[in-house]
C-alpha positions in Angstrom: -35.6 -59.0 5.9 -35.4 -57.0 9.2 -32.2 -57.3 11.3 -32.4 -58.9 14.6 -31.2 -56.6 17.4 -28.1 -57.9 19.2 -28.5 -59.3 22.6 -27.6 -56.5 25.0 -28.5 -55.8 28.5 -31.4 -53.2 28.8 -29.0 -50.7 30.4 -26.8 -50.9 27.4 -29.7 -50.3 25.1 -30.6 -47.2 27.2 -27.1 -45.9 27.0 -27.1 -46.3 23.2 -30.5 -44.6 23.0 -29.3 -41.7 25.2 -26.1 -41.4 23.2 -28.0 -41.2 19.9 -30.3 -38.5 21.4 -27.2 -36.5 22.6 -25.6 -36.8 19.2 -28.8 -35.6 17.5 -28.8 -32.5 19.8 -25.2 -31.9 19.1 -25.7 -32.1 15.4 -28.6 -29.6 15.7 -26.5 -27.1 17.7 -23.5 -27.4 15.3 -25.8 -26.8 12.3 -26.1 -23.1 13.2 -22.4 -22.5 12.5 -22.4 -23.8 8.9 -23.7 -22.9 5.5 -27.2 -24.0 4.4 -26.0 -27.0 2.3 -24.0 -28.4 5.2 -26.8 -27.6 7.6 -29.2 -29.8 5.6 -26.7 -32.7 5.8 -26.4 -32.3 9.5 -30.2 -32.2 10.0 -30.5 -35.4 7.9 -28.0 -37.1 10.1 -29.7 -35.7 13.2 -33.0 -37.2 12.0 -31.3 -40.6 11.5 -29.9 -40.5 15.0 -33.2 -39.6 16.5 -35.1 -42.2 14.5 -32.7 -44.9 15.6 -33.1 -43.7 19.2 -36.9 -44.1 18.8 -36.5 -47.6 17.4 -34.4 -48.5 20.4 -37.0 -47.0 22.7 -39.7 -49.1 21.0 -37.4 -52.2 21.4 -37.1 -51.5 25.1 -40.8 -51.0 25.5 -41.4 -54.3 23.8 -38.9 -56.1 26.0 -40.5 -54.7 29.1 -43.8 -56.2 28.2 
């Protein structure tokens, strides 16, 4: 059963989306300073952040009509 997104103002959703994208970029940059095993974990987390940002983007697009 899919979760229902919380009721937030669209500006709050945009801030969350942007923060997740920023976090994804930060994880990518940090991945260059660690060993291959840790890098893989950081990239997995980066992918999760960016996927959630994409889901928020789709939610915003749907809310706009």
